[in-house]
N, C-alpha and C positions, 0 to 999 in steps of 0.2 A: 548592549551586551546582555544576553540572557543566559543565566546559569541555573541549571536544574539539579537539585540534589535528591537523591533517592535514599530514603532511610528505611531499612528493614528492621522490624521490631525484634527479630531474633536472627542475627546474621550467621549463626552457626547451626541453623536448622537444615534438615534433610527431608526430601520428599521421595515418594516412590512412583515410578511409572510402570504400568502394566506392560508386560511383554508377551508375545504370542509364541515364543519358542518352546519347543518340546524339551523336556529334561530327560536325558538318557540315564541308564543305570550307573554308568561310570561317573558321570557328572554328579549324580546324587550321592554316590559313595564318597567322592572327593569332598563334597560339601559337608557331609556328616563327619568325616575324619578331620578336616582342617578348618571348618567354619566356627564362628562364635555365636552361641545362643544368646539372644537378646531378651526374650520374654516367652512366657507361656500364655496362650489364649485359653481361657477357662481352665487353666491348670493341666491341659491335656496336649494341646498342639504347639510344639515349639516353632519359633521363627528363628532362622539361622542366617547370619550375615556372612557372606564370603565373596571376595573378588568383585566388590562393587554392586552386588545384588543381594536381595533378601529372598529367602526361600521359606515357604510354608510347608512344614513337614507333618504328615499324618502318620500316626502309628496304628497298626492293626495286627491282629493275630492270625496266622495261617497255620492251623493245626496247633502244635505246641511251640511254634516259633513266633517271636515278635518281629514284625516287618515295619520298616520305615519307608514311606512313600513321599517323594518330593512332588507336591501337588501343584505349586505355582512358583513363579520366579518373577521378581520385580526389580527393575533397574533403580539404583539409588542415585539421586542428584542433589547437589547443594543448591540452596535458595539464594 
């Protein structure tokens, strides 16, 4: 009888998988309203987690208005 044990060093870790889906303005607004910010990259760009995905958000100014642009979306999976 052969028994194989698989031990993960961190069983509660999460990885990201790149997705090629476009993010429309309605989805971006929903992410901004309902998502949870997890960190800031270089103190400027927030990463927001929502509905099993992480979103990279870019902020920019258009005239006098601050704009939030959802640049990328990654699927979160457990290891």
